[in-house]
C-alpha positions as CSV (number, residue, x, y, z in Angstrom):
1,M,16.0,-16.3,13.3
2,L,16.3,-12.9,13.0
3,H,19.5,-11.0,13.4
4,K,19.9,-8.1,15.7
5,T,23.5,-7.2,15.1
6,A,25.7,-7.3,12.1
7,F,28.3,-10.1,14.0
8,R,26.9,-12.5,16.3
9,S,30.4,-11.8,17.9
10,K,30.4,-8.7,20.0
11,H,34.3,-7.7,19.1
12,K,34.1,-8.3,15.1
13,A,31.0,-5.8,15.6
14,R,33.2,-2.9,17.0
15,M,35.9,-3.6,15.0
16,Y,33.9,-3.3,12.3
17,S,32.4,-0.2,13.5
18,V,35.7,1.5,14.3
19,A,36.5,0.4,10.6
20,Y,34.0,2.7,9.1
21,G,34.9,5.3,11.8
22,F,38.4,5.3,9.9
23,M,36.8,6.0,6.3
24,L,34.5,8.3,7.6
25,P,36.6,11.4,7.5
26,W,38.1,10.6,4.5
27,I,34.3,9.9,3.1
28,W,33.3,13.3,4.3
29,C,35.8,15.2,2.7
30,V,35.0,13.6,-0.7
31,N,31.4,14.8,-0.5
32,Q,32.4,18.2,0.2
33,L,34.6,18.5,-2.8
34,V,32.1,17.0,-5.3
35,S,29.2,19.4,-3.8
36,M,32.1,22.1,-4.3
37,V,31.7,21.0,-8.2
38,V,28.5,19.8,-8.5
39,R,26.0,22.6,-7.9
40,T,21.8,21.5,-7.7
41,T,19.3,24.1,-9.1
42,D,18.1,25.6,-5.8
43,E,22.1,26.4,-5.4
44,S,22.9,27.9,-8.7
45,R,19.4,30.0,-8.3
46,N,21.3,31.5,-5.0
47,E,24.2,32.1,-6.6
48,E,23.0,34.1,-9.0
49,E,22.0,36.9,-7.0
50,A,25.3,37.0,-5.1
51,P,28.6,38.5,-6.4
52,C,30.2,36.7,-8.7
53,Y,33.5,36.9,-7.2
54,E,32.1,35.4,-4.0
55,R,31.8,31.8,-5.3
56,C,35.8,32.2,-6.9
57,V,36.9,33.1,-3.2
58,I,35.2,30.1,-1.6
59,L,36.8,27.3,-4.4
60,I,40.4,29.0,-4.2
61,F,40.4,28.4,-0.6
62,S,38.4,25.5,-0.1
63,L,39.9,23.2,-3.1
64,P,43.0,22.7,-1.5
65,V,42.1,22.4,1.8
66,C,39.6,19.5,1.1
67,L,42.3,18.2,-1.2
68,A,44.8,18.3,1.2
69,L,42.8,16.7,3.9
70,I,41.7,14.0,1.4
71,I,45.4,12.9,0.9
72,V,46.2,13.1,4.9
73,F,43.0,10.6,5.6
74,S,43.7,8.4,2.6
75,P,45.9,6.0,4.7
76,F,43.2,5.8,7.6
77,A,40.5,4.9,5.3
78,L,42.5,2.5,3.1
79,F,43.2,0.7,6.8
80,G,39.6,1.1,7.7
81,F,38.3,-0.3,4.2
82,I,40.9,-3.4,4.1
83,T,39.8,-4.4,8.1
84,R,36.0,-4.0,6.0
85,M,36.8,-6.2,3.8
86,C,38.3,-9.1,6.0
87,L,35.3,-8.6,8.1
88,S,32.6,-8.5,5.6
89,G,32.3,-12.4,5.3
90,K,31.2,-13.2,8.7
91,R,28.7,-10.2,8.2
92,T,24.6,-10.9,8.6
93,P,22.7,-9.9,5.2
94,Y,20.7,-8.0,7.3
95,M,19.7,-6.1,10.6
96,Y,16.4,-5.8,12.6
97,S,15.3,-3.2,15.3
98,F,12.4,-3.6,17.3
99,S,10.9,-0.8,19.9
100,D,7.2,-1.1,21.1
101,T,5.3,1.6,20.2
102,P,1.6,2.1,21.0
103,S,1.0,1.3,17.3
104,R,2.2,-2.2,17.5
105,V,-0.1,-4.7,16.5
106,N,-0.8,-7.5,19.3
107,V,-1.4,-10.8,17.1
108,N,-2.4,-12.8,19.9
109,E,-5.4,-10.0,19.7
110,C,-6.2,-9.8,16.6
111,I,-8.6,-12.9,16.0
112,W,-10.1,-13.4,12.9
113,V,-13.2,-14.3,13.7
114,D,-14.6,-14.2,10.2
115,L,-12.8,-15.4,7.5
116,S,-15.0,-14.7,4.8
117,S,-15.3,-10.7,5.4
118,K,-12.6,-8.3,4.2
119,H,-8.9,-8.1,6.3
120,F,-7.8,-4.4,5.2
121,F,-4.0,-3.5,4.7
122,K,-1.9,-0.2,3.5
123,I,1.3,-0.5,2.1
124,A,3.3,1.8,0.6
125,V,6.9,1.9,-1.4
126,I,9.5,4.8,-1.3
127,D,12.2,5.4,-3.4
128,T,14.3,7.8,-1.0
129,C,17.0,8.6,-3.4
130,L,19.4,8.5,-0.1
131,M,23.1,8.2,-1.6
132,P,26.3,9.8,-0.5
133,E,26.2,13.4,-0.5
134,G,28.5,13.5,-3.7
135,M,26.0,10.9,-5.7
136,A,22.6,12.3,-4.3
137,R,23.8,15.5,-6.0
138,L,24.1,14.0,-9.3
139,N,20.0,13.3,-9.2
140,N,19.8,17.2,-8.3
141,L,19.6,16.6,-4.4
142,R,21.7,17.6,-1.4
143,N,21.6,17.1,2.1
144,V,21.4,13.8,2.3
145,Q,21.3,14.0,6.3
146,T,18.8,16.7,6.3
147,R,16.5,14.6,3.8
148,S,16.2,11.4,5.6
149,V,15.1,13.4,8.9
150,N,12.7,15.3,6.7
151,L,11.4,12.3,5.2
152,G,10.9,10.6,8.4
153,R,9.2,13.4,10.0
154,R,6.6,13.5,7.0
155,I,5.5,10.0,7.3
156,I,5.0,9.9,10.4
157,N,3.0,13.3,10.6
158,S,0.7,11.1,8.0
159,Q,0.1,8.4,10.4
160,V,-0.2,10.4,13.6
161,R,-2.7,13.2,12.2
162,P,-5.8,13.7,14.2
163,S,-8.5,11.3,13.2
164,P,-12.0,12.5,13.9
165,R,-14.9,10.2,14.8
166,I,-18.2,11.0,13.5
167,F,-21.5,9.7,15.2
168,V,-24.4,9.3,12.6
169,Q,-27.9,8.4,14.2
170,S,-30.1,6.3,11.9
171,P,-33.7,7.9,12.6
172,S,-36.3,4.6,13.0
173,D,-39.1,4.5,10.4
174,S,-41.6,5.9,12.5
175,E,-39.6,8.7,13.0
176,L,-38.9,9.3,9.6
177,K,-42.6,9.2,8.9
178,T,-43.8,11.2,12.0
179,H,-41.0,13.6,10.7
180,S,-42.1,13.9,7.2
181,I,-45.7,14.3,7.7
182,N,-45.9,16.5,10.3
183,P,-43.1,18.7,10.3
184,P,-42.0,20.8,13.3
185,A,-42.1,24.6,13.0
186,S,-38.7,24.6,12.3
187,T,-37.8,22.4,9.9
188,N,-34.1,21.4,10.6
189,P,-32.9,18.5,8.8
190,M,-30.5,18.0,11.6
191,S,-33.1,17.3,14.0
192,L,-34.0,14.0,13.2
193,F,-30.4,13.1,14.6
194,N,-31.0,14.7,18.1
195,L,-27.1,15.0,18.7
196,N,-25.7,16.6,22.1
197,E,-23.0,18.8,20.7
198,S,-21.3,19.1,24.2
199,N,-21.2,15.7,24.8
200,L,-20.8,12.9,22.0
201,D,-20.4,9.9,23.8
202,V,-24.0,8.5,22.7
203,T,-24.9,5.2,24.8
204,E,-26.8,2.4,23.1
205,E,-29.9,2.8,25.5
206,D,-30.1,6.4,24.0
207,V,-30.0,6.2,20.0
208,S,-28.3,3.5,18.0
209,C,-25.6,4.8,16.5
210,V,-23.1,3.6,13.7
211,T,-19.4,4.8,14.2
212,Y,-17.5,6.0,11.1
213,T,-13.8,7.4,10.8
214,N,-12.3,9.8,8.3
215,I,-15.4,10.8,6.8
216,R,-14.8,13.9,4.3
217,P,-17.8,16.7,5.2
218,E,-19.5,16.4,2.1
219,E,-20.0,12.9,2.6
220,T,-22.5,13.4,5.3
221,S,-24.9,15.1,3.8
222,F,-26.4,12.1,1.9
223,F,-29.3,11.3,3.8
224,T,-30.1,14.6,4.9
225,Q,-30.5,15.4,1.2
226,G,-33.0,12.0,0.6
227,I,-34.8,13.9,3.5
228,D,-35.3,17.2,1.4
229,K,-36.4,15.1,-1.5
230,I,-39.1,13.9,0.0
231,R,-40.2,16.9,2.2
232,E,-40.3,18.8,-1.4
233,S,-42.4,15.9,-3.1
234,D,-44.6,15.6,-0.4
235,D,-45.2,19.2,0.2
236,Y,-45.9,19.6,-3.1
237,Q,-48.5,16.5,-2.8
238,E,-50.4,18.2,0.1
239,Q,-50.4,21.3,-1.9
240,S,-51.8,20.1,-5.2
241,Q,-54.3,18.1,-3.5
242,C,-55.8,21.6,-1.8
243,N,-56.0,22.8,-4.6
244,G,-58.3,20.9,-6.2
245,D,-55.5,19.3,-8.7
246,T,-55.8,15.4,-7.4
247,P,-59.4,15.1,-6.3
248,V,-60.4,12.5,-4.3
249,T,-63.9,10.8,-6.7
250,P,-66.9,9.5,-4.9
251,E,-66.6,6.1,-6.1
252,T,-63.8,5.9,-3.7
253,P,-64.3,7.5,-0.5
254,L,-61.6,7.8,1.7
255,N,-61.5,8.9,5.6
256,G,-58.8,10.5,7.6
257,D,-57.3,7.4,8.9
258,A,-57.6,5.7,5.3
259,L,-56.0,8.7,3.8
260,R,-53.2,8.8,6.3
261,D,-52.2,5.1,5.6
262,L,-52.3,5.8,1.7
263,R,-50.0,8.2,2.2
264,E,-47.8,6.5,4.6
265,V,-47.6,3.7,2.0
266,E,-46.6,6.4,-1.1
267,L,-44.2,8.4,1.4
268,E,-42.3,4.7,2.0
269,D,-42.2,4.6,-1.5
270,R,-40.9,7.8,-2.4
271,Y,-38.3,7.2,0.1
272,E,-36.9,3.7,-0.9
273,Q,-36.9,5.0,-4.5
274,H,-34.8,8.3,-3.5
275,A,-32.8,5.9,-1.6
276,S,-31.6,3.6,-4.1
277,V,-30.3,6.7,-6.1
278,T,-28.7,8.6,-3.2
279,S,-25.0,8.4,-3.8
280,V,-23.6,6.4,-0.4
281,P,-20.0,7.2,0.8
282,D,-17.9,4.0,0.6
283,I,-17.2,3.6,4.0
284,V,-17.7,0.0,5.9
285,P,-19.4,0.5,9.5
286,K,-18.0,-1.3,12.4
287,D,-19.8,-4.5,13.9
288,I,-22.2,-4.3,10.8
289,P,-22.9,-7.9,9.2
290,S,-21.3,-8.7,5.6
291,P,-24.0,-8.4,2.7
292,A,-23.1,-12.1,2.0
293,E,-24.1,-12.9,5.8
294,S,-27.3,-10.9,5.3
295,L,-28.4,-12.6,2.2
296,A,-27.3,-16.0,3.7
297,S,-29.7,-15.7,6.7
298,V,-32.5,-14.7,4.5
299,S,-32.1,-16.9,1.7
300,S,-32.3,-19.8,4.0
301,P,-33.8,-19.1,7.4
302,N,-34.0,-22.9,8.2
303,I,-30.6,-23.8,7.8
304,D,-27.4,-23.2,9.6
305,T,-25.4,-21.4,7.2
306,S,-22.5,-20.9,9.4
307,V,-19.4,-22.2,8.4
308,Q,-16.9,-23.3,11.2
309,I,-13.8,-24.0,10.2
310,E,-10.7,-25.9,11.8
311,F,-7.3,-26.4,10.3
312,N,-7.2,-30.3,12.0
313,K,-10.8,-31.3,12.2
314,V,-14.3,-29.0,11.2
315,T,-17.5,-29.8,12.4
316,C,-19.7,-29.8,9.0
317,P,-23.0,-27.8,9.6
318,L,-25.5,-30.2,8.7
319,T,-29.1,-30.0,10.0
320,G,-30.0,-33.7,9.3
321,G,-28.9,-37.2,7.9
322,D,-25.6,-38.3,6.9
323,P,-22.6,-36.0,6.0
324,K,-21.5,-36.4,2.9
325,P,-18.1,-35.1,1.4
326,T,-17.5,-32.0,-0.5
327,T,-15.7,-32.3,-3.7
328,L,-14.2,-29.7,-5.9
329,P,-15.9,-29.6,-9.4
330,S,-14.6,-31.1,-12.5
331,G,-12.1,-29.7,-14.6
332,N,-8.7,-28.6,-14.9
333,P,-6.4,-27.6,-11.8
334,S,-6.8,-23.9,-12.7
335,T,-10.6,-23.8,-13.0
336,Q,-10.8,-25.5,-9.6
337,R,-8.2,-22.5,-7.8
338,Q,-10.9,-19.9,-9.8
339,K,-13.5,-21.6,-7.8
340,L,-11.8,-21.7,-4.5
341,H,-10.7,-17.6,-4.9
342,G,-14.3,-16.7,-6.3
343,E,-12.9,-15.2,-9.5
344,G,-14.2,-15.3,-12.7
345,N,-10.6,-15.3,-14.8
346,I,-7.5,-15.4,-12.9
347,G,-5.4,-13.4,-15.8
348,D,-8.1,-10.3,-15.3
349,V,-7.1,-7.7,-12.9
350,P,-10.1,-5.2,-11.8
351,S,-9.1,-1.8,-11.7
352,P,-8.9,-0.6,-8.0
353,T,-12.2,1.1,-6.7
354,E,-10.5,4.6,-5.3
355,H,-7.6,6.0,-7.2
356,A,-6.2,9.4,-7.0
357,V,-3.2,11.4,-6.6
358,N,-3.0,12.0,-2.6
359,I,-1.2,14.8,-0.7
360,N,-0.7,12.5,2.2
361,F,0.1,8.8,2.7
362,P,-3.2,7.3,4.2
363,A,-3.8,6.9,7.8
364,G,-2.6,3.4,9.2
365,L,-0.2,2.7,7.4
366,D,0.8,-1.2,7.9
367,F,4.0,-1.7,5.5
368,I,6.4,0.4,4.0
369,C,9.4,-0.9,1.7
370,F,12.3,1.8,1.0
371,Q,14.6,1.8,-1.7
372,E,18.1,3.8,-2.3
373,V,18.5,3.7,1.4
374,F,22.6,3.9,1.1
375,E,23.5,6.2,3.4
376,R,24.3,4.6,7.2
377,R,23.8,7.6,9.1
378,A,21.0,8.9,7.5
379,A,19.3,5.9,7.8
380,K,20.2,5.6,11.6
381,K,17.9,8.8,11.6
382,L,15.3,7.2,9.6
383,I,15.0,4.1,11.6
384,K,15.0,6.5,15.1
385,I,11.9,8.6,13.4
386,L,9.9,5.7,11.8
387,H,10.0,3.6,15.5
388,L,7.4,5.8,16.1
389,W,4.7,4.4,14.4
390,F,6.3,1.0,13.2
391,S,7.7,-1.1,15.5
392,H,9.4,-3.8,13.5
393,I,12.5,-2.9,11.1
394,L,14.7,-4.3,8.9
395,Y,18.0,-2.2,7.5
396,D,21.5,-2.7,6.6
397,V,20.7,-4.8,4.2
398,G,23.0,-6.5,1.5
399,V,26.0,-8.5,0.7
400,N,29.8,-7.7,0.7
401,S,31.8,-9.1,-2.1
402,W,34.2,-7.9,-4.0
403,R,32.6,-9.4,-6.8
404,I,29.4,-8.9,-6.1
405,N,29.6,-4.9,-5.1
406,R,33.0,-4.1,-4.4
407,H,32.7,-3.8,-0.7
408,F,31.0,-0.5,-1.4
409,L,27.3,-0.3,-1.0
410,N,24.5,-2.5,0.5
411,S,21.5,-3.2,-1.6
412,G,19.6,0.1,-0.2
413,L,16.6,-1.9,0.8
414,L,14.5,-1.2,4.0
415,F,11.4,-2.8,5.4
416,A,8.9,-1.6,8.2
417,S,6.1,-3.1,9.4
418,R,3.6,-2.8,12.5
419,Y,3.0,-6.4,11.9
420,P,5.8,-9.0,13.8
421,I,8.2,-10.4,11.1
422,L,8.5,-14.4,11.6
423,D,11.2,-15.1,8.8
424,V,13.2,-12.9,6.3
425,S,15.6,-13.9,3.8
426,F,18.1,-11.7,1.6
427,E,19.4,-13.2,-1.9
428,C,21.4,-11.3,-3.9
429,F,21.4,-11.1,-8.1
430,K,24.5,-12.8,-9.6
431,E,24.5,-10.3,-12.7
432,S,25.2,-6.4,-12.8
433,K,26.6,-3.8,-15.1
434,N,27.5,-0.4,-15.2
435,E,27.3,2.0,-11.3
436,D,25.0,-1.1,-10.2
437,R,28.6,-2.8,-9.9
438,A,29.0,-0.7,-6.7
439,V,25.7,-2.2,-5.5
440,S,24.5,-5.3,-3.4
441,K,21.1,-5.4,-5.2
442,G,18.7,-8.2,-4.6
443,L,15.6,-9.4,-3.5
444,L,14.1,-9.0,0.5
445,M,11.6,-11.5,1.3
446,V,9.9,-11.2,4.4
447,K,7.4,-13.5,6.0
448,V,4.8,-11.4,8.7
449,Q,2.0,-12.6,10.9
450,V,-0.8,-10.6,10.5
451,G,-3.5,-12.5,13.2
452,K,-5.0,-15.5,14.6
453,T,-8.0,-17.8,13.6
454,R,-10.1,-18.4,16.5
455,E,-8.4,-22.2,16.9
456,G,-5.2,-20.8,17.7
457,H,-3.7,-21.2,13.9
458,P,-1.3,-17.8,12.5
459,V,-2.8,-16.0,9.9
460,V,0.6,-14.8,7.8
461,G,1.5,-12.7,4.6
462,Y,4.7,-12.5,1.9
463,I,6.1,-9.4,1.1
464,A,8.9,-8.8,-0.6
465,V,10.8,-5.6,-2.0
466,T,13.5,-5.0,-5.3
467,Q,15.4,-2.7,-7.1
468,L,16.3,-3.8,-10.4
469,Q,19.4,-3.1,-12.5
470,A,19.2,0.6,-13.4
471,S,20.4,0.3,-17.2
472,Q,19.4,-2.1,-19.5
473,E,22.2,-4.4,-21.0
474,T,22.0,-8.0,-22.6
475,N,18.6,-8.5,-21.0
476,I,20.3,-8.3,-17.2
477,R,16.7,-6.8,-15.8
478,S,14.8,-10.1,-17.5
479,N,17.5,-12.9,-15.9
480,Q,17.0,-11.1,-12.6
481,L,12.8,-11.0,-12.7
482,D,13.6,-14.8,-13.5
483,S,15.7,-15.1,-10.2
484,I,13.2,-13.5,-8.3
485,L,10.3,-16.0,-9.2
486,N,12.5,-18.8,-8.6
487,W,14.1,-17.3,-4.9
488,L,9.9,-16.4,-3.7
489,S,9.0,-20.1,-5.0
490,S,11.8,-21.7,-2.5
491,F,11.2,-19.2,0.3
492,H,7.2,-20.1,0.1
493,S,8.1,-23.8,0.4
494,R,11.0,-23.3,2.9
495,T,8.9,-21.0,5.5
496,H,5.3,-22.4,5.0
497,T,4.9,-25.2,7.8
498,E,2.2,-27.3,7.2
499,C,2.3,-29.0,10.9
500,C,0.8,-26.0,12.6
501,S,-1.7,-25.3,9.0
502,E,-0.8,-21.4,8.4
503,L,-2.9,-19.4,6.8
504,V,-1.4,-17.2,3.7
505,A,-3.6,-14.1,3.3
506,F,-1.8,-12.4,1.0
507,D,1.6,-12.3,-0.9
508,L,3.1,-8.9,-2.2
509,L,5.7,-7.7,-4.5
510,C,7.3,-4.6,-4.8
511,G,9.9,-2.2,-5.5
512,N,11.5,-0.2,-8.4
513,F,11.8,-2.4,-11.5
514,N,13.7,0.4,-13.7
515,F,11.2,0.1,-16.5
516,D,7.7,1.3,-17.2
517,N,4.8,-0.5,-19.1
518,M,4.8,1.2,-22.2
519,S,8.1,2.2,-23.8
520,P,8.9,0.0,-26.6
521,G,12.5,-0.2,-25.3
522,D,11.2,-1.9,-22.0
523,M,9.3,-4.9,-23.8
524,P,11.3,-7.6,-22.9
525,D,10.5,-6.4,-19.5
526,W,7.0,-6.0,-19.3
527,S,6.4,-8.7,-20.8
528,H,7.7,-11.1,-18.3
529,P,5.8,-13.9,-17.2
530,V,6.0,-12.6,-14.0
531,F,3.4,-10.3,-14.7
532,L,1.4,-14.0,-15.4
533,I,1.8,-14.5,-11.4
534,Y,1.7,-11.2,-10.0
535,H,-1.4,-8.5,-11.0
536,D,-0.5,-4.7,-11.2
537,P,-3.3,-2.9,-10.5
538,C,-2.1,0.1,-13.0
539,R,-1.9,-2.2,-15.7
540,Q,-4.7,-2.3,-18.4
541,R,-2.8,-4.9,-20.7
542,P,0.5,-5.4,-21.4
543,G,2.2,-2.3,-22.9
544,L,-0.6,0.0,-22.0
545,D,-1.2,1.5,-18.8
546,R,-4.9,2.4,-17.0
547,P,-5.5,6.2,-18.3
548,W,-5.2,7.2,-14.7
549,T,-2.1,6.6,-13.7
550,V,1.2,9.1,-13.8
551,G,4.6,8.3,-13.9
552,T,7.1,8.1,-10.6
553,I,10.0,9.6,-12.2
554,L,10.8,13.5,-11.9
555,R,12.9,15.0,-14.2
556,K,15.9,16.1,-12.5
557,K,16.3,19.8,-13.5
558,C,12.8,20.2,-12.3
559,L,13.0,19.2,-8.6
560,Q,13.7,22.2,-7.0
561,D,10.9,24.4,-8.9
562,D,9.1,26.6,-7.3
563,E,5.7,25.2,-9.1
564,I,6.3,21.9,-7.4
565,C,8.4,22.5,-4.3
566,T,5.1,21.8,-2.1
567,P,2.9,19.0,-2.1
568,E,0.0,20.7,-3.1
569,G,1.9,21.8,-6.0
570,L,3.3,18.9,-7.2
571,Q,0.2,17.0,-6.2
572,S,-1.7,19.7,-9.4
573,A,1.6,18.9,-11.3
574,L,0.3,15.3,-11.4
575,E,-3.1,15.8,-12.0
576,D,-2.7,18.5,-15.0
577,T,-1.5,16.7,-18.0
578,Q,0.5,19.4,-19.6
579,Q,1.8,19.6,-16.2
580,R,2.9,16.0,-15.7
581,G,4.9,16.2,-18.8
582,V,6.7,18.8,-17.9
583,Y,8.0,17.7,-14.8
584,L,7.9,13.8,-15.2
585,E,9.6,11.7,-17.7
586,D,8.0,10.3,-20.7
587,A,7.2,6.7,-21.2
588,D,8.9,7.1,-24.4
589,V,12.4,4.7,-24.3
590,F,13.2,3.5,-27.2
591,D,16.3,1.9,-26.8
592,A,17.8,1.7,-23.5
593,G,20.8,0.6,-23.9
594,D,21.9,4.4,-25.8
595,G,18.9,6.3,-23.9
596,V,17.3,7.4,-27.4
597,R,14.1,8.7,-26.8
598,W,11.0,7.6,-28.8
599,G,8.1,10.0,-29.4
600,T,6.7,13.2,-30.9
601,S,8.8,16.2,-30.0
602,D,5.8,18.1,-28.2
603,S,5.5,16.0,-25.1
604,A,2.2,17.5,-24.1
605,Q,0.5,16.1,-27.5
606,N,2.2,11.8,-26.4
607,E,-0.4,10.3,-24.7
608,S,3.0,8.5,-23.1
609,S,4.0,12.2,-21.7
610,G,4.8,11.8,-17.6
611,R,4.1,8.6,-17.2
612,R,6.7,6.6,-17.2
613,R,6.1,4.5,-14.0
614,V,8.8,2.4,-12.9
615,D,7.6,2.1,-8.9
616,Y,5.5,-1.4,-8.8
617,I,3.2,-2.9,-6.1
618,L,2.3,-6.7,-7.2
619,Y,-0.2,-9.2,-5.7
620,S,-0.6,-12.9,-6.3
621,N,-3.5,-15.1,-5.7
622,H,-1.5,-18.2,-7.1
623,R,0.2,-19.2,-3.5
624,T,-2.3,-17.9,-1.1
625,H,-5.8,-19.3,0.5
626,M,-7.6,-15.8,0.6
627,Q,-8.3,-13.7,-2.1
628,Q,-6.6,-10.3,-2.5
629,I,-8.6,-7.3,-3.7
630,C,-6.6,-3.7,-4.8
631,E,-9.3,-1.7,-2.8
632,E,-7.5,1.9,-3.4
633,Y,-4.8,2.9,-5.3
634,S,-2.7,6.2,-4.9
635,F,0.4,8.6,-5.4
636,V,1.4,10.4,-3.2
637,S,3.1,14.1,-3.4
638,Q,4.1,14.7,0.2
639,L,7.7,14.2,-0.5
640,A,8.2,17.2,-2.8
641,T,11.7,17.8,-3.0
642,L,12.9,15.2,-0.9
643,T,13.2,12.2,-3.2
644,D,13.2,12.1,-7.3
645,H,10.3,9.5,-7.2
646,I,6.6,9.6,-7.0
647,P,5.9,7.6,-3.6
648,L,2.9,4.7,-4.1
649,S,0.3,3.7,-1.3
650,M,-1.8,0.5,-1.9
651,T,-5.0,-0.4,0.4
652,F,-5.8,-4.2,-0.5
653,S,-8.2,-6.1,1.1
654,A,-7.6,-10.6,2.1
655,A,-10.6,-12.9,2.6
656,I,-11.8,-15.9,1.6
657,G,-15.3,-15.5,-0.4
658,P,-18.5,-17.6,0.5
659,A,-17.6,-19.8,-2.7
660,A,-14.7,-20.8,-1.9
661,M,-15.9,-21.7,1.8
662,Q,-18.6,-23.8,0.3
663,E,-16.6,-25.4,-2.5
664,W,-13.5,-25.9,-0.3
665,L,-11.5,-29.4,-0.5
666,Q,-12.8,-31.2,2.9
667,D,-12.2,-34.9,3.7
668,V,-15.3,-35.8,5.9
669,T,-14.4,-38.6,8.7
670,P,-16.3,-39.9,11.9
671,D,-14.8,-39.2,14.9
672,S,-15.0,-41.6,18.3
673,E,-18.5,-40.2,19.6
674,G,-20.1,-40.5,15.8
675,S,-20.5,-37.0,15.1
676,H,-18.7,-36.4,11.9
677,S,-15.8,-33.5,11.3
678,C,-13.9,-32.7,8.1
679,K,-10.4,-31.6,7.7
680,I,-10.1,-28.7,5.1
681,M,-7.0,-29.5,2.4
682,Y,-5.5,-26.5,1.1
683,E,-5.0,-26.5,-3.1
684,T,-2.1,-23.8,-3.6
685,T,-0.7,-23.1,-6.9
686,V,3.1,-24.3,-7.3
């Protein structure tokens, strides 16, 4: 059940809001008082140009006024605080908001016809640092309300920006040979395409077109470059034959038609050679069969290779004879699971095919996981803007009690999705130290529906987002990771309904873990067994990240520097090794308890310079029916000066491989009509 209000009773919800209204003036006065004392670097830089007496006059008159207002509003704030304490026991652990946006995905229309083809999803992780004004200034950030609005606008602008569609015509072999052998007077490579510039709506009757989206301009020249190479080689051959370099011997007389046929064969061979070495962009055209389907149709033309998957009864695709039950190969269960997913080694995590530092978030985001969205008014402003693209949002997540968070701040977690949410659960950590005692940190677990099969069975996915203990003391984070594994196992077991035969497509765990994979002081954390179940695309091995990774925490004193105050400047700094060590924290934490740094004094010479990566996007194939592959991983610089973390985005695919479909455990039984059908038995990792 999704809770749209904090309380089931409307009267309690109104009382809870009124109590917060009593506390709001006192909170505002405290934030203003802290703002006068704690200044950000950009404010200090602006004050250097102003006369020195100006700030002294402001402090002399403003400080007494703020102190007087704090004293006046203290009784009202105390009344509101006590009221909220009394009502917190009946409050729901989260709130759900829905808005019917044009980008909302209708799962009834999202039919997964071919389960063996890849289905792509995009997710982003953002640590917003939307804290109360006084706490945000300790991180060299200010104007929480304005930052929340700008943060939401930048995210939405990256999703609704224009996405051009480019139509590319594929010429036939006869056209290619004709234009290559007898080029027209105006030799223009693009003349093969015959595109009408005034009307790009090309019908199938005129030409056969393939539609691509989001193609860079330099990627559209791969075909024309191959044509130019072929023409140059053909012109050179004709010139050399005219000059007598390759004369035709009398023993092999050739007439005009035979010579033309020979030249066409040689031209076709050269075209295939050039096409094999030409760099083709990694773009998947629409309505094009997958390589596995093409290979199956060629290798076995007389056998029906289509696999019709049903969850109750499936008709076996046999051409004749009695059907035989298909069993899994012998061996241990881990080997069977590897063959089901089509993996060679379940422990090896391949590097993403695409990885970069991008300015904008990828277009068409499906999910966003936020952390540190503590300020209530800022959260509402952010949600209002996010609803322009995301229809389903979970916010105000947390449990208020004196033992957990002293009734101060919630968990700060917020989840936005374009797909409908089926089930939600939040579990709070039992242990916390220092400043985390005022925060209700925990694990938010979400189950979403991403489509349906042809038979009407739902295709679902699991996403969990969390934020761990900020400072490591007495292995608190390790204990929290143990709790996460137990909670995820219970949530999967409780929400997975076998009666309707759900198909689990993906399982993700993401958030701010507050430790990196390279610091010696974080070794108890990055060696935790959670990384044996959930795979990190950025990890090369325990204790070492891949060379292309960068850190995700900016140095507090450098947040407002002119060099990284724009997305373009921050992208340039992240790509430069020397600048990265100046603006990002190093992965050289030796003892997380006292904060002692480990490594050389010159950060530019240290290989861990600027690589403290504490934000993660992990995926697991252990509890899913499909195999997940990280296709693209990027660090985003679009939120420069709005947060002290580097956002992450990942594009992943989910599909059942052909080997998994053929070797799936099946139970064949004859039906009433004498034909045979098989029932698929899913085997998942416990």
